[in-house]
C-alpha positions, 0 to 999 in steps of 0.5 A, spaced: 888 203 789 880 207 791 875 206 786 872 212 783 865 214 781 865 219 776 858 223 772 858 227 766 852 232 766 855 233 759 850 240 757 845 239 762 844 243 768 843 250 771 842 253 777 836 249 780 840 242 779 845 244 784 840 240 790 842 234 785 849 235 787 849 236 794 844 230 793 849 226 790 855 227 796 850 225 801 849 219 797 855 217 796 859 211 801 864 211 803 871 208 801 871 210 794 872 217 790 866 221 787 867 226 782 862 230 778 864 233 771 859 239 771 858 245 766 863 250 768 856 255 769 856 251 776 863 249 778 863 255 782 857 255 786 857 247 787 864 247 790 862 247 798 857 242 796 861 236 798 864 232 792 869 232 788 869 237 781 871 236 774 871 241 767 868 237 761 874 240 757 879 246 757 883 249 752 890 248 750 893 255 751 893 258 759 890 264 756 889 268 749 884 270 744 880 264 744 873 267 745 868 261 748 873 256 751 876 255 758 883 254 760 884 249 765 887 254 770 879 258 770 877 250 771 881 249 777 880 257 779 872 255 779 874 249 784 875 244 779 881 238 781 880 234 775 877 235 768 875 230 762 878 230 755 877 226 749 870 225 750 868 222 744 862 227 743 868 232 743 872 228 738 866 227 733 863 234 734 869 239 734 874 234 730 878 233 736 885 229 734 890 225 738 895 231 738 890 236 740 888 232 747 895 231 748 895 238 748 889 239 752 892 234 757 899 237 758 895 244 760 891 240 765 897 238 769 900 245 768 894 247 772 893 242 777 888 238 774 887 230 773 886 229 767 881 224 765 883 221 758 877 218 754 878 213 749 873 208 745 872 205 738 866 206 734 860 200 733 865 199 725 872 199 728 869 193 733 865 189 728 871 190 723 876 187 730 879 193 730 878 196 737 884 195 740 888 198 735 883 203 735 883 204 743 891 203 743 892 208 738 889 213 742 892 212 748 898 212 745 897 219 742 892 222 747 896 221 754 902 226 755 909 223 758 907 226 765 900 225 768 900 225 776 892 223 777 891 221 771 885 216 769 883 213 763 876 211 760 873 207 756 867 208 753 865 205 747 862 210 742 857 204 741 855 203 747 854 211 749 847 213 750 844 207 747 843 203 752 848 197 749 853 195 753 859 190 752 860 183 755 864 183 760 869 179 756 869 185 752 870 189 757 875 185 760 879 184 754 880 192 753 882 194 761 887 188 761 890 191 754 890 199 758 892 196 765 898 194 761 900 200 758 898 206 763 903 208 769 902 204 774 896 207 780 892 209 774 886 209 774 881 205 769 873 206 768 869 204 764 863 208 761 857 207 756 851 205 759 852 203 766 846 203 771 845 201 777 841 194 774 849 193 771 854 196 775 856 190 780 857 186 773 862 191 770 865 192 777 866 184 778 871 185 771 878 185 772 882 193 772 875 196 772 877 201 777 870 205 777 865 208 772 864 214 768 857 215 767 852 220 763 845 220 764 844 217 770 849 221 773 844 226 772 838 224 778 841 221 785 837 216 786 840 213 780 847 214 780 846 212 787 846 205 786 852 205 782 856 208 787 853 202 792 855 197 787 862 200 787 864 200 794 861 193 794 865 191 789 
């Protein structure tokens, strides 16, 4: 199974940052896949940069009166091959439910996009001993019956952008749990404060097939050591 380094730029990036996309492509080591989830405004302009592209969300409908939304086919037309769905920021900021994410994933598959579905618990849920229950329910509710190219990203909400990282044992527990519940060949990514200094330790955990990286993916100099650590793992 080829490992995957995915970067989520979130609501960052303008035309001035296209050079960073090209720099990531140039720095990518052989033997792994690299995917950048750019803002939709940059997808078409980055399609020839030499790296695979993803959207950060899509609507469940193929088209229609949904002002401000993007259909999966639009993302594919702009050059995306995948789309992130169910990120904790979408779940929290937009009240997205597992059912809504599942419908979006079905739309993504219909448009030929690989769904990258995010799951993860809050700090209260972790400290309450409910992490596996929460992650299991999100997985069962969000992943459609048919999802070619499916990627699942475990991102504990309490570790995203905080600098806090679960212990290797905590990551291993969740990834082993997920590995027993996803179709064969599904890549499982870890996300949450991944950086060059901790990447090798994270990638040594069983069933971790790569990372979904936030802030560090915005700067090629920060993302490159993570890609290199993955290639060496």
